[in-house]
C-alpha positions in Angstrom: 5.2 9.8 33.6 8.8 9.8 32.2 10.1 12.9 30.6 10.3 11.3 27.2 8.6 8.4 25.4 10.6 5.2 25.4 10.8 3.0 22.4 11.8 -0.7 22.2 11.7 -2.6 18.9 10.1 -6.0 18.9 12.8 -8.7 18.8 10.4 -11.0 17.0 12.3 -11.0 13.7 15.8 -10.8 15.2 14.9 -13.7 17.4 13.6 -15.7 14.5 16.9 -15.3 12.7 18.8 -16.1 15.9 16.9 -19.3 16.2 17.6 -20.1 12.6 21.1 -18.7 12.1 23.0 -16.8 14.8 22.6 -19.7 17.3 24.3 -21.8 14.7 27.4 -19.6 14.3 26.2 -16.4 12.6 26.4 -15.4 9.0 29.4 -17.6 8.1 27.7 -20.7 9.4 24.5 -19.6 7.7 26.3 -19.5 4.3 28.1 -22.8 5.0 24.8 -24.5 5.7 23.5 -23.2 2.4 26.6 -24.5 0.6 26.0 -27.9 2.1 22.7 -28.0 0.1 24.2 -26.7 -3.1 22.9 -23.2 -2.4 24.4 -19.8 -1.7 23.0 -17.4 1.0 22.9 -13.7 1.1 21.8 -11.2 3.7 21.2 -7.4 3.5 20.2 -4.9 6.2 19.4 -1.3 6.2 17.0 1.3 7.5 13.4 1.8 6.4 10.1 2.9 8.0 11.9 4.4 10.9 13.5 1.1 11.9 16.1 -1.6 10.9 15.1 -4.0 8.2 16.8 -7.1 6.9 16.4 -9.6 4.0 17.8 -13.1 4.0 17.6 -15.4 1.1 19.2 -18.6 -0.3 19.3 -20.0 -3.8 21.5 -21.5 -6.5 22.5 -18.2 -8.3 24.5 -15.6 -6.3 23.9 -12.9 -9.0 20.1 -13.6 -8.9 20.1 -13.4 -5.1 21.9 -10.0 -5.2 19.5 -8.7 -7.8 16.5 -10.0 -5.7 17.7 -8.3 -2.6 18.3 -5.1 -4.5 14.8 -5.2 -5.9 13.4 -5.9 -2.4 15.1 -2.8 -1.0 13.9 -0.8 -4.1 10.4 -1.9 -3.4 10.6 -0.7 0.2 11.9 2.7 -1.0 8.9 2.9 -3.3 6.5 2.2 -0.4 8.3 4.8 1.7 7.9 7.4 -1.0 4.2 6.7 -1.2 3.1 6.3 2.5 5.9 6.8 5.1 5.3 9.6 7.6 9.1 9.4 8.3 9.5 11.1 4.9 8.2 14.7 4.7 8.2 14.4 0.9 6.1 11.2 0.8 2.7 11.3 -0.9 1.0 10.7 2.4 2.9 13.5 4.1 1.9 15.8 1.3 -1.7 14.7 1.6 -1.8 15.4 5.3 -0.3 18.9 4.7 -2.6 19.8 1.8 -5.8 17.9 2.5 -6.0 16.6 -1.0 -3.7 14.5 -3.3 -4.4 14.0 -7.0 -3.3 10.8 -8.7 -2.2 9.0 -5.6 0.4 6.3 -6.1 -0.7 2.7 -6.2 0.9 1.8 -2.9 -0.9 4.5 -1.1 -4.2 3.6 -2.7 -3.8 0.0 -1.8 -2.9 0.8 1.9 -5.7 3.3 2.3 -8.3 1.0 0.8 -7.4 -1.8 3.2 -7.3 0.6 6.1 -10.8 2.0 5.4 -12.2 -1.5 4.9 -10.8 -2.7 8.2 -12.1 0.5 9.9 -15.6 -0.3 8.6 -15.3 -4.0 9.6 -14.2 -3.2 13.2 -16.7 -0.4 13.7 -13.9 2.2 13.8 -11.7 0.3 16.4 -9.1 0.4 13.7 -8.9 3.9 12.2 -6.2 5.4 10.0 -7.3 9.0 11.0 -5.9 8.8 14.6 -2.8 10.7 13.5 -3.9 14.0 15.2 -3.5 12.2 18.5 0.1 11.4 17.9 1.6 14.9 18.3 -0.7 15.6 21.2 0.5 12.6 23.2 4.2 12.7 22.2 4.6 16.4 23.0 2.8 16.0 26.3 5.0 13.0 27.2 8.1 15.0 26.3 7.0 17.5 29.0 6.5 14.7 31.5 2.7 15.1 31.3 -0.5 13.7 29.9 -2.5 15.8 27.5 -5.4 17.7 29.0 -8.8 16.1 28.5 -10.1 19.0 26.5 -7.1 18.8 24.2 -7.9 15.1 23.6 -11.5 15.9 22.9 -10.5 18.6 20.4 -8.2 16.1 18.6 -10.9 13.5 18.5 -13.2 16.0 16.7 -10.7 15.6 13.7 -10.7 11.8 13.9 -13.0 9.5 12.0 -12.4 7.2 9.0 -15.5 8.6 7.3 -13.7 11.9 7.0 -11.7 10.4 4.1 -12.9 10.4 0.5 -10.9 8.5 -2.1 -11.1 7.5 -5.7 -8.4 6.3 -8.1 -8.1 10.0 -9.1 -7.8 11.7 -5.7 -7.8 11.4 -2.0 -9.5 14.2 0.1 -9.5 14.7 3.8 -11.9 16.9 5.8 -10.3 19.9 7.4 -8.0 19.0 10.3 -8.0 15.3 9.5 -4.7 13.5 9.0 -3.8 9.9 8.1 -1.3 7.4 9.4 -0.7 4.1 7.8 2.0 3.0 10.2 -0.2 0.2 11.4 -0.1 -1.4 8.0 2.9 -0.2 6.1 5.5 -2.7 7.4 3.3 -5.7 6.9 2.4 -4.5 3.4 6.1 -4.1 2.7 6.8 -7.7 3.8 4.2 -8.8 1.2 5.7 -6.7 -1.6 9.3 -7.7 -0.8 8.4 -11.3 -0.6 6.6 -11.1 -4.0 9.8 -9.4 -5.5 11.9 -12.3 -4.2 9.5 -14.9 -5.6 9.5 -13.2 -8.9 13.3 -13.8 -9.0 12.7 -17.5 -8.2 13.8 -17.3 -4.6 12.2 -20.1 -2.7 13.9 -19.8 0.7 13.7 -16.4 2.3 13.2 -14.5 5.6 12.0 -11.0 5.4 12.1 -8.5 8.3 10.5 -5.1 7.4 9.6 -4.4 11.0 7.0 -7.2 10.5 8.0 -10.6 9.2 7.6 -13.1 6.4 9.2 -16.5 5.7 9.1 -18.8 2.7 10.7 -22.2 2.1 13.2 -23.4 4.7 16.3 -22.4 6.6 19.5 -23.1 4.7 20.0 -26.3 6.6 16.7 -27.6 5.3 14.8 -27.3 8.6 11.7 -25.0 8.9 12.1 -21.4 9.9 11.2 -20.6 13.5 10.0 -17.3 14.8 10.5 -15.9 18.3 7.8 -13.7 19.9 9.1 -11.0 22.1 8.2 -11.0 25.8 6.4 -7.6 26.4 8.2 -6.9 29.7 11.5 -8.6 29.2 14.2 -6.9 27.1 15.5 -9.4 24.4 13.5 -12.2 26.0 11.5 -14.7 24.0 8.0 -15.5 25.3 7.1 -18.1 22.7 8.3 -19.6 19.4 6.3 -20.2 16.3 7.6 -23.4 14.6 7.4 -24.0 11.8 7.0 -20.4 10.6 5.9 -19.7 7.0 3.7 -16.9 5.8 3.6 -13.6 7.7 3.5 -12.3 11.3 2.9 -8.9 12.9 3.1 -7.8 16.5 1.5 -4.8 18.1 2.6 -4.0 21.6 2.4 -1.3 24.2 6.2 -1.4 24.6 7.0 -0.4 21.0 6.5 3.3 21.9 5.6 3.9 25.5 4.6 7.3 26.9 4.6 6.2 30.6 6.8 3.8 32.6 3.8 1.5 33.4 2.9 1.2 29.7 -0.6 2.5 30.3 -0.1 5.3 27.7 1.5 4.3 24.4 1.3 4.8 20.7 -1.8 2.8 20.0 -5.0 4.8 20.5 -8.6 3.8 20.9 -10.4 6.1 18.4 -13.4 6.2 20.6 -11.6 7.7 23.6 -8.3 9.2 22.4 -6.5 7.2 25.1 -4.6 3.9 24.8 -6.5 0.6 25.3 -5.8 -0.9 28.7 -6.3 -4.6 28.5 -3.4 -6.1 26.4 0.4 -5.8 26.4 0.8 -7.2 22.9 -0.9 -9.1 20.1 0.8 -11.3 17.5 -1.1 -12.3 14.4 0.0 -14.8 11.8 -1.6 -14.7 8.4 -1.1 -15.5 4.7 -0.5 -11.7 4.2 1.6 -9.3 6.0 -0.9 -6.5 5.4 -3.7 -8.5 6.9 -1.5 -9.5 9.9 -0.4 -6.0 10.6 -3.9 -4.5 10.6 -5.4 -7.2 12.7 -2.8 -7.0 15.4 -3.5 -3.3 15.9 -7.2 -3.8 15.7 -7.0 -6.5 18.4 -5.1 -4.2 20.7 -8.1 -1.9 20.7 -10.8 -4.5 20.6 -9.3 -6.6 23.4 -9.0 -10.4 23.7 -12.6 -11.5 23.2 -13.6 -9.2 20.4 -10.1 -9.4 18.8 -10.2 -13.2 18.8 -13.6 -13.1 17.0 -12.2 -10.7 14.4 -9.2 -12.9 13.6 -11.4 -16.1 13.5 -13.2 -14.5 10.6 -10.0 -14.3 8.5 -9.0 -17.4 6.6 -5.6 -18.8 7.6 -5.1 -16.4 10.5 -4.2 -17.0 14.2 -3.7 -14.7 17.1 -1.7 -14.8 20.3 -2.4 -12.4 23.2 -0.2 -11.2 26.0 -2.1 -9.6 28.9 -0.7 -6.6 30.8 1.2 -7.7 33.9 
């Protein structure tokens, strides 16, 4: 076990833009291609949800593009204020501290409703109450250890999606229970940002919120393409989705690993308190980022056969599995 957990961000979105823009000469070429079609192109990057995010869009009106990108980032900030565990002042962080939250914000309510519905559908394989396992594993990994079995058992006593009660007026947690919506928030953000761009009339866009969305075409008029990260190869592409429209999400054991062999990582099986062993990564494409994000995590826990059956029941969705080496 390494002394500290290691983190590697999926290159899925960056690769998608590389295939669409950087390989053609970077931002300057990107804008030149847009001009060749009578459009202007704009890109904006920043930090959100504990990672880098980027929005790319093309259209006829530069002022409209700038306004759309500003509204996209404003939407992400609103989602962070509601449901990001990276913000101690978020509504979700306050709920975890206090055990109750009156008048929860709409973003939090929407995320939690989806999380609990998916938990029920998967028989608890997806469970937003696994948060008590996170400090247990991360602190043990920082000491170069695995948590003691009795500590895992004690944490599991506070895990269970039925320990959450919610209405439009309030959310309540049973004592010791805490929520994480990290398995949904970036996909949900991709939905909300893309909706903000559409509302501004933006037809051609690529959204990277940590999960990914694409609409229309690349500035040169060709379809967007999306690279899927190789789980064991830094900055290597295992496969390409082409054409890519809609949304995609990847869950992988390499995103936050607690052991050099990736056996222990940030995704937990709520039935055991340990990481599922069968898969290195799962990529789901879907008409919704929220749906794709939740399904990719659920599939990591369920494994290939049960995960494929789950995704097959979702209209317009597809899944790609990568086995552990």
